[in-house]
Phi, psi and omega in degrees: 000127176292143176232133179291131184257118180252133182244128171241131181236123177254130173260122181261129177255132192267139165206200186272128179260148181257123188292135173206104182256091178259135181288142174242124179296147182294150179295148177266118183287126174291150181296145184294148185280157185295159178292122178294146185231131183222189184232137166244119185231168174182196180214151174241117175231155174235119184051039173089354182254136180299138178253116183270156172077012179277132174276126176252126181241124180278149184289348173282354177113340181291145182227161175200169175243152172292144174272188183302332173275008179074014188252151179218161181205136173245119178259163178066033178270123179296155181305145184146177182250131186230168165237151178240128183234129178264146175207179181083004184282173184298143179294347174262013177259150182220147181239140173298329171211139179253354177236127177226152179259153183210145184236124170267119183249332193217154185299135176079005185287140178240105179267122181260127176240136181236126177256114179248126184238179168209162186273151178277115179248078178243012181268168179206157173227123183232162177184186179224150173237119183223166180232129174254149189249110183298137178300315187296341178262011181102351184274180180260000175084359179264137186290148175243135176290145187249110175263153175083003177292135180280124176245127186247135178251115175239170175146185184299334182244009188258157183241025181082023182301143181230152174202173181247147173298143178286184177298332179269010178073014184260159180216154178210122172254113178248178180068034187261153174274162176295140175162197187250132178234156176242121177261123181231141175250152182199175181057033178266164181310137184299342182266021176242132178241139180242148177294320178217141175251014180216138182224138175262138181226138176251133180225143175269180174301124176081003187264152174246121176263158187235136174223110186247141177234131182232123180248179184226136182288147176256125183239090183233018178254166185208161171224131183218164179180195185213141175260121187237136169234113176057040176089351185245151176284145181253117182271156172087002177280128176288126180248125179243137177242122183227154175120213187087175181296332178260011181049058185273169183214122177226148181225151174195169181245153182285148183272189190297339179262008179078017183270149172213150182209124175256123187239177188048048181261149169286150171296144181164193178256123183235165170238130178249121178241151177239142182207191180057033171245155185285106181293347172281341179256330184234144176234138174234141180306323180213137175254007178210130182227149174257145181218141174249134179232145175256179177305133179068010187254146174244120178271146181242121182232113179246152176242114183253115178237185180226154171290134182283107173238357174220190180274176179198156174231131177221164175180202187212142175244121188218162179234113177054038173094347179266126182287146178257121178268165178056034170271129177282130183236131183236135182253128177223167182118237185295340175207155175244139179202167177210156177198178174229156183281156180278183184305327178274003180083012183270158175214166175196141170242120184238173177070033189260151176274161180287144185165184173265132180233165173233124175258120184237139169245149177242102175252109186279332180298131168282006181278355185229145177234128179243131174299329180216137179257354181212134180224148179262135176222152173242136176237146175260190179290141179051030180254142173240137179247146179255122176234105179256146173245115183248125184240184178218161177282144179287133188240076175245003180269164177216161173226133184218160182197177183219130167287142182211162182265111185267078185239336183289312182220104188284091182228015180064013174238147183274101182271171182296137182096338185289140183272138170300154176260107178276081179222120183278154167089005176289127185283143173225141183234146174237120185251133180127172355283348174272156184299332183254008176271119181220134177239130183248138178215189176202156180303153166270187185296333180270005179089003181263162179209161178200150175230131182235179183063044179262145175275159178291143175153188187267140184229162173226117175266131182233145179248096184283098184258099174271189191285329178293313181295317181303312182298319180293327180281322180294334175294333179260014177063030176231161176209151180293127185246006184272179175291141180297328180283349182078212189231118177266138178201160174254138182248135172272174182293124177073010181278143182248120182250151179225136178226119176278134184250112180286145179222143185251140168284125188260335180225153169241139178259121178267115174264105191243134180242145180237125178226158172294143184209142173215100187058237184272354184267127180264147176242195179294162169294146185250100178285158177069015172280146176272126186238118178243139183246139180236131180255220180305139180062025178054030172280141180292123187249356183172155181202161181185172184242138177295147176274192178304330179272004178084008186236156173212152186247123182231124179267129179243144176280125185298333183296343180263007179235172181214147176072018185049048179201162167224166177252127177260126174251143184240136162231147182214114183302127174082009178238151174268113183252121179288146179305154178110160179243164183250116178286134184234111181251166170209161179287123186301340174272359182253147185276343185215154174217173181225161176198177183209157189293138176255348177262159186294132166231120184229157176266112179269002181265132188238123170254127189242125168244129181235138177219155185222143176199156175294150179285157177269134178226178173297341186259359181125199180126190183078017180271131180299137177278064178300129174079001183294140180279139179229164166231146181241120181237148169236104192072232179269000187241143177292147179281117179297135175079008177282156181288148176263353179206158171280152178290178179299337180267007176078020177222162174202155183231151167204173180227144175214168182238138180256162176273333184206164175234153003286155179230128188251132178248145171236143180237134184220153174269139182296151188270006177243043181289149168286132182272084187235019184294304184216019174096062165108358177297168179250139182228162166215149188241152174238147180271186177217171185219160174203137181248123185266121181258347177088001179255000000 
């Protein structure tokens, strides 16, 4: 440890001294002070919750246990350095340190120790939710995975967490404590029955428990209908039913009354098609229709056609393969007519005479783009023409955004005055409008991003933070602060959406300097001083030692502080440091701040050098006052341990310690000197003085 060396020099001037030898009584030694006694107390918490019944053992041998509030205390501890060790906590709990040291230095001192632990969360509960379709009911007997089923986890260490099964029907709850859990499924399709919807699972530390659910489909739905020509049923028409949740395919022929019926179906969306009829004799407005049936419901789909005695024009209006219903279709030319498309986008004009026709569609929505809205066709006698209109979605919408530091008002919104986060390469993903539609991008150098050429629909903007990205952000003292599920919104045609993405500053670098100080007087920078920073609940959040320039940089986690500030405590071996701490605050939008000690730090050690010589005159001088008796005083008292005479070379050195500063010293030569410099000259002497400021 560096110590400032202070030099005080007194010059003695010789003349004749008058002898006066007065006795000085010896100093009276004060009685020794009583031994300081203090208290070592603290708390034990696990994940922020007080832990009762934990054993605390003092290195002196004393033990105690924490109460309901997780607190312990050892009173009447004599001065010294001790350690406190905790034990007896739950086996699935872990602490960064189970032993901490404490020093009692002054009477009545209370040293606070805090032990913060967390539970080992290395267990997991996994499982699958599937449904089997019995062969006897029309299924293939193979289990099908169920996605989107709500899975709820309850138990002694659960908080009712929920999740949905993935595409493979699986679910996984990780980061669990050892214990007993109950897994319950809900929100599964109504046509599935389970023997049980709740399973109890026991897991030990690091163990993976399994909870699988297998259900069975309920087949109580049906689709029926009739094939009709001019009001009469048509026999022998092949009717095909496809679709449903399992994409099934069934066929049968219409009976003598043109009737058909498909039974033992699962609820869902189906398509009924007719075929194998003579298209030269019969014409149907649609040979395929969609139908949806619920559990225990029978859907009716009938096909009504006419005998073909003239020509016709039919077709379909669709966008990227999907039929558009309720689209107005106009026929002009040899005859005028109008109709609207059905739910599948189909339309038909029948009973037409041979001639030239124009088919025009009216699509009012600007969400679709068609290369042609009108087409010409010529038909002959008993001829049918197909005129299809195929369009595409308009892709004129966009989504853009900006990463920013959400520090002025942590509300996940970019408020006035909040700074952008200029960081390139942060991944962003845009999902939609289809569940399998995903676009990936990343922020530019200024922290902005954009997605263009989008169609209208529902989207989800997600910031996929994996371990690598999180580590990169952490290296810059920032972390993603937005919702893990991202931001959902609906885009209209040509609409531009903007979303600010919040990030948090995780650490602040405190640049703290330490200098000697006495009131308003400042001294030199102090290397080797220990600086400790304290945050929320007076917990130490960082420490360091000043370098040669008296400064140190300490990085603190903001999560361990409150009010955007810390308190700095300084200690320096060999120096007197006044009580109290220095508050250091920072701008929440800045990554660094600075501060300096506000309390006094002074050096109470004094190194003194005294020398004496005759004064130079025209007759000579400059001779050392070897062996001359001297006195060293501080105020009216002699300095204990100070030398009483100069050495043979006329100088002497000593070191002493003062109790406070400033401290003034005086140096005088004794008035009973022997005149032995050169044989009989007469001398007189003057003293010297020095004031020690501690700086």
